[in-house]
N, C-alpha and C positions, 0 to 999 in steps of 0.2 A: 276743547279739541274741535278742529274743523271736521265736521261730519260728512262732507261731501266726498271725502277721499279723493277720487280722481276728478280733476277739473277739466277733463278733455271733452268738450261738448259735442253734440251731434254733428255740428257743422265743422268742427275742428279736428283734423287728423282722423276722421271717420269714427269718432268715439260714440258710445251709446248714449241715448238721450237721458237715461237715468243717472248718468255720471255728470251731466252738465249742471252748472250752478243755476239756481232759479233765474228766470229771465225778467220777471217783473220786479220793480224796485222794492215793493212791500215784502215780497217773498225773500228777497236777498237780505233785507234788513232783519227779517224774522229769523232767518237761518244762520246768519254769520255776523258777528260784530264787525264794524268797519275798521277797527283799529287794533285787532289782535289776531294772531295766527293760532296759537295754542296756549294753554295754561302754562305758566312758568317760562314763557318764551318772550323775547323782545317783541315790541309792538310793530305793526306794519299796516299799511293801507290795504284795503280789500283788493285793489288793483294789483298791488305787489304780491299779495298772497296767491291770487289766481295765476299770476305770471309764474311764480315759483312752483305751484302745483302742476302747471302745464309742463314746465321744464323737467320736473321730477318724474311725472307719469307718462308724458307724451313724447319723450325724446328717445334716444337710442338705447337706454337701459330700462329693462322691465323689472317689476317687482311682483311676485306672487306670494300673497300672505292672507288673502281674504278667506281661503279655505280652512285656515286654522280656527278651531272652535273656541280656543281660550282667548277671551277679550283682552286680558292683560298682556299676553304675548303679542297680539295684533297691535295693541297700543304701543308696546315697546319698539316694535319694528317701525311703526308709523312715526314715532318720535325721532327715530334715527334718520329717516329719509325725508320727512317733511320739515325742512329747516328754512329759516329766513334767508340765509345766504347759501349758495352752493359750496360744496367742499372745495378747498383750494390746496393744490399740491405744489410743492417746490420743484424746481428743475431736477434736483437730485431724485426726488420721489418719483417723478414722471419717468426718468431714465431707468430707475429700478423696476418699475412696473413693466415698461417696454422690454427690458432685458429678460424678465421672468416669462413674459408672454412669448418672446422670441425663442427662448430655450424650449418652452413647451411645444410650440409649433414645429420647431426643428426636430424635436424628438419624435413627434407624430409622423412627420414626413419621412424620417429615417426608417421608422418601423414599417410604414406603408411600402417603401421601396425595397427594403431588405427582406421583409417577411410578408410579401404580398399574398402568398397563398396560405399563410398560417392563420389559425383562428385567434383573433385578438380583439380587444374591446377598447378602441382608442377614444380620445376625448371628442374628436371630430366636431369642432365648433364650440366646444366648451373649454378651450384652453385658458380662459380667464380664471378657471378654478385654481390654477397653480399660483398666480400672484395673490389671489384672495386667501388661499390657505396659508401661504408663506407669511402674509401680512398678519393674519389672525394669530398664527403661532408666535411670530415675533412680538406682537403686542402682549400676548399672554405671558411670554417669558419676561418682558419688561415689568409686568404686574406681579411677578413672583411665581408663576406656574413652573413647576419642575418637570412634570411628565405630561405628555399628550398621547392619548390613545386614539388611533384613527380606524374607524370601521367604515367600509364603503363597499359598494357593488363592484362588479368587474370593470365597468366602464371607466377608463382613465387610471386604473390602478398602477400600471407600469409607469406612467408619466408621473404620478404622485410619488412612487418609490424613487424614481430617478431625480426628480426636480424639487421635491419637498423634503423627503426623508434623506435624500442624498446617498442612497444605497449605490455602491459602485456599479457602474453600467456593465462592466465585465461580468460581474456576478449575475446581474439581471439577465443578460443575454445568454450566458451559459445555462442558466436554469430554464430560460425560455426555449432553448434548443434541445433541452434534455441532458445537457452535460453539466452535472452539478459540481461545483467547487466545494471543497471541504472547509467551509468557513462558519458553519453553525447557523441556526435560525432558518427562517423561511421567508421568502420574498413575496410569495403569492404569484410569482411568474409561472411556476409549474402548473398552476390551475388552468392556465390558458391552453396548455398542451394536453391536459387530462392526466398528467403524471403526478399531480398532487394528491394528498390524502383528503382534502376538503372538497 
Protein backbone atom coordinates (compact mmCIF):
# COMPACT_ATOMS: atom_id res chain seq x y z
CA UNK A 1 0.00 0.00 0.00
CA UNK A 2 1.23 3.46 -0.83
CA UNK A 3 1.98 4.90 2.60
CA UNK A 4 2.23 8.58 1.72
CA UNK A 5 -1.53 8.87 1.45
CA UNK A 6 -1.83 12.37 0.05
CA UNK A 7 0.72 13.26 -2.59
CA UNK A 8 0.01 16.97 -2.54
CA UNK A 9 3.41 18.46 -1.81
CA UNK A 10 4.25 21.69 -0.02
CA UNK A 11 4.65 23.57 -3.28
CA UNK A 12 1.62 22.04 -4.97
CA UNK A 13 -1.86 23.35 -4.10
CA UNK A 14 -0.57 24.59 -0.72
CA UNK A 15 -0.24 21.08 0.69
CA UNK A 16 1.55 20.22 3.92
CA UNK A 17 5.21 19.21 3.68
CA UNK A 18 4.56 15.97 5.58
CA UNK A 19 2.21 14.94 2.80
CA UNK A 20 4.77 15.42 0.05
CA UNK A 21 6.56 12.44 -1.45
CA UNK A 22 10.26 12.22 -0.59
CA UNK A 23 12.32 14.62 -2.68
CA UNK A 24 15.58 12.70 -2.91
CA UNK A 25 15.78 9.70 -5.23
CA UNK A 26 17.10 7.33 -2.54
CA UNK A 27 14.20 8.20 -0.22
CA UNK A 28 11.67 7.77 -2.99
CA UNK A 29 13.03 4.35 -3.89
CA UNK A 30 13.06 3.32 -0.23
CA UNK A 31 9.47 4.43 0.39
CA UNK A 32 7.64 3.35 -2.75
CA UNK A 33 8.24 0.77 -5.42
CA UNK A 34 8.54 2.30 -8.88
CA UNK A 35 6.18 -0.14 -10.52
CA UNK A 36 3.19 -0.75 -8.27
CA UNK A 37 0.51 1.32 -6.59
CA UNK A 38 -0.99 -1.09 -4.08
CA UNK A 39 -1.09 -4.76 -3.34
CA UNK A 40 -3.46 -6.72 -5.59
CA UNK A 41 -3.69 -3.78 -8.01
CA UNK A 42 -2.46 -3.31 -11.57
CA UNK A 43 1.07 -2.00 -11.88
CA UNK A 44 1.90 1.60 -12.72
CA UNK A 45 4.91 3.87 -12.84
CA UNK A 46 5.70 6.05 -9.85
CA UNK A 47 4.99 9.14 -11.99
CA UNK A 48 1.50 7.81 -12.82
CA UNK A 49 0.87 6.90 -9.16
CA UNK A 50 1.76 10.40 -7.99
CA UNK A 51 -0.39 11.93 -10.75
CA UNK A 52 -3.39 9.84 -9.68
CA UNK A 53 -2.86 10.64 -6.00
CA UNK A 54 -2.77 14.36 -6.81
CA UNK A 55 -5.96 13.97 -8.87
CA UNK A 56 -7.56 12.05 -6.02
CA UNK A 57 -6.58 14.22 -3.07
CA UNK A 58 -5.83 17.66 -4.53
CA UNK A 59 -8.79 18.24 -6.84
CA UNK A 60 -12.37 19.32 -6.18
CA UNK A 61 -13.44 16.31 -4.09
CA UNK A 62 -12.16 15.87 -0.55
CA UNK A 63 -11.93 12.75 1.57
CA UNK A 64 -11.80 12.70 5.35
CA UNK A 65 -10.96 9.34 6.85
CA UNK A 66 -7.65 9.64 8.66
CA UNK A 67 -9.50 10.36 11.92
CA UNK A 68 -10.85 6.79 11.88
CA UNK A 69 -8.88 4.74 14.41
CA UNK A 70 -9.58 1.37 12.75
CA UNK A 71 -6.76 0.71 10.25
CA UNK A 72 -8.83 -1.86 8.39
CA UNK A 73 -11.60 0.70 7.77
CA UNK A 74 -9.06 3.32 6.63
CA UNK A 75 -7.50 0.80 4.27
CA UNK A 76 -10.93 -0.10 2.83
CA UNK A 77 -11.68 3.56 2.09
CA UNK A 78 -8.19 4.14 0.68
CA UNK A 79 -8.54 1.12 -1.62
CA UNK A 80 -11.80 2.54 -2.98
CA UNK A 81 -10.40 5.98 -3.76
CA UNK A 82 -6.74 5.36 -4.61
CA UNK A 83 -7.23 3.67 -7.97
CA UNK A 84 -4.99 3.42 -11.01
CA UNK A 85 -7.64 4.98 -13.25
CA UNK A 86 -10.27 7.54 -12.27
CA UNK A 87 -13.89 6.37 -12.19
CA UNK A 88 -15.63 6.65 -15.55
CA UNK A 89 -19.32 7.45 -15.84
CA UNK A 90 -21.51 6.95 -18.87
CA UNK A 91 -23.54 9.85 -20.24
CA UNK A 92 -26.66 8.29 -18.70
CA UNK A 93 -25.01 8.06 -15.27
CA UNK A 94 -23.80 11.67 -15.48
CA UNK A 95 -27.29 12.87 -16.36
CA UNK A 96 -28.78 10.85 -13.50
CA UNK A 97 -26.33 12.41 -11.01
CA UNK A 98 -27.06 15.90 -12.40
CA UNK A 99 -30.81 15.27 -12.16
CA UNK A 100 -30.55 14.19 -8.52
CA UNK A 101 -28.37 17.16 -7.56
CA UNK A 102 -30.73 19.52 -9.41
CA UNK A 103 -33.81 18.18 -7.57
CA UNK A 104 -31.96 18.47 -4.27
CA UNK A 105 -30.90 22.06 -4.96
CA UNK A 106 -34.38 23.01 -6.21
CA UNK A 107 -35.95 21.59 -3.04
CA UNK A 108 -33.54 23.60 -0.85
CA UNK A 109 -34.29 26.81 -2.76
CA UNK A 110 -38.03 26.20 -2.50
CA UNK A 111 -37.80 25.72 1.27
CA UNK A 112 -35.67 28.86 1.64
CA UNK A 113 -38.20 30.93 -0.31
CA UNK A 114 -41.45 29.45 0.99
CA UNK A 115 -40.43 28.99 4.63
CA UNK A 116 -37.81 31.71 5.05
CA UNK A 117 -38.72 32.41 8.67
CA UNK A 118 -39.25 28.79 9.75
CA UNK A 119 -36.64 26.87 11.70
CA UNK A 120 -35.25 24.34 9.25
CA UNK A 121 -31.98 22.55 8.70
CA UNK A 122 -31.22 22.49 4.98
CA UNK A 123 -28.33 20.78 3.25
CA UNK A 124 -26.86 24.17 2.26
CA UNK A 125 -23.89 23.06 0.21
CA UNK A 126 -24.24 19.35 0.91
CA UNK A 127 -26.71 18.60 -1.88
CA UNK A 128 -24.46 15.87 -3.25
CA UNK A 129 -25.61 13.79 -0.28
CA UNK A 130 -28.80 13.05 -2.23
CA UNK A 131 -27.28 11.40 -5.34
CA UNK A 132 -24.75 9.66 -3.09
CA UNK A 133 -27.45 8.13 -0.88
CA UNK A 134 -29.62 7.24 -3.88
CA UNK A 135 -26.70 5.49 -5.60
CA UNK A 136 -25.76 3.64 -2.43
CA UNK A 137 -29.34 2.43 -1.93
CA UNK A 138 -29.69 1.47 -5.62
CA UNK A 139 -26.48 -0.57 -5.46
CA UNK A 140 -27.54 -2.19 -2.19
CA UNK A 141 -30.85 -3.21 -3.78
CA UNK A 142 -28.97 -4.68 -6.75
CA UNK A 143 -26.96 -6.76 -4.27
CA UNK A 144 -30.11 -8.13 -2.64
CA UNK A 145 -30.64 -5.75 0.29
CA UNK A 146 -34.36 -5.58 1.04
CA UNK A 147 -34.53 -2.95 3.81
CA UNK A 148 -32.55 0.19 4.52
CA UNK A 149 -32.72 2.05 7.82
CA UNK A 150 -31.66 5.69 7.66
CA UNK A 151 -30.64 7.47 10.83
CA UNK A 152 -29.46 11.03 10.48
CA UNK A 153 -29.25 14.42 12.18
CA UNK A 154 -31.66 17.23 11.37
CA UNK A 155 -29.50 18.75 8.62
CA UNK A 156 -30.94 17.71 5.27
CA UNK A 157 -33.63 15.43 6.67
CA UNK A 158 -36.48 16.98 4.67
CA UNK A 159 -34.48 16.76 1.47
CA UNK A 160 -33.68 13.10 2.14
CA UNK A 161 -37.36 12.39 2.85
CA UNK A 162 -38.44 14.09 -0.38
CA UNK A 163 -35.69 13.02 -2.78
CA UNK A 164 -34.38 9.71 -1.42
CA UNK A 165 -37.28 8.16 0.48
CA UNK A 166 -39.76 9.75 -1.96
CA UNK A 167 -42.20 10.68 0.75
CA UNK A 168 -45.01 12.72 -0.85
CA UNK A 169 -44.11 16.40 -0.65
CA UNK A 170 -47.70 17.29 0.17
CA UNK A 171 -47.42 15.24 3.34
CA UNK A 172 -43.98 16.65 4.24
CA UNK A 173 -45.17 20.25 3.84
CA UNK A 174 -48.41 19.67 5.73
CA UNK A 175 -46.44 18.24 8.67
CA UNK A 176 -43.86 21.02 8.38
CA UNK A 177 -46.60 23.65 8.71
CA UNK A 178 -48.34 21.76 11.52
CA UNK A 179 -51.28 20.43 9.47
CA UNK A 180 -51.00 16.67 9.71
CA UNK A 181 -52.56 14.45 7.08
CA UNK A 182 -53.93 11.16 8.37
CA UNK A 183 -51.62 8.81 6.46
CA UNK A 184 -49.82 7.08 9.36
CA UNK A 185 -46.16 7.07 10.25
CA UNK A 186 -43.91 10.02 10.91
CA UNK A 187 -41.76 11.99 8.52
CA UNK A 188 -39.52 13.83 10.92
CA UNK A 189 -40.82 17.11 9.49
CA UNK A 190 -42.72 17.92 12.69
CA UNK A 191 -39.42 17.97 14.58
CA UNK A 192 -38.52 21.17 12.75
CA UNK A 193 -41.48 23.03 14.16
CA UNK A 194 -41.22 21.53 17.64
CA UNK A 195 -44.52 19.67 17.30
CA UNK A 196 -42.97 16.20 17.17
CA UNK A 197 -42.56 13.82 20.06
CA UNK A 198 -38.84 13.34 19.50
